[in-house]
C-alpha positions, 0 to 999 in steps of 0.5 A, a space after each residue: 548489451 544496450 540492445 537487450 530488453 534486460 538493459 532497456 526495460 530493467 537496468 537502465 530505468 533502475 539506474 535512471 531512477 537512482 540517478 534522479 532520486 533526491 538526497 536523503 532526508 535529514 530528519 530521518 537521522 539522529 546524528 549529523 555524521 550518519 546524514 552526512 555519510 549517507 549524503 556522501 554515499 548518495 552523491 558518489 553513487 549518482 556520479 557513478 551511475 552517470 559515468 555508467 550511462 554516459 559510457 554505454 551511450 558512447 559505446 552505442 555511438 562507436 558501434 553505430 560509427 564502425 558499422 557505417 564505416 564497415 559499410 563504406 558509408 564514412 569517408 575514412 581519410 586515414 585509410 591506408 593506400 589512398 
């Protein structure tokens, strides 16, 4: 998934924009409760985005490691029969 143009050129930039977006403007709300709700939703959304991006990065690192292991480039101290 992370090697596709859809991820690289569309979805990841979208997530990064949302992650770096500032909190809601308080002047756009008539009630404090509405602003607090919007701020909480924005905060949760940013945390979820950060978790998704971190998970994808972790999967990329895991895939690279497993490929190196498959090619014998990693010393596997837990290999059976050593």
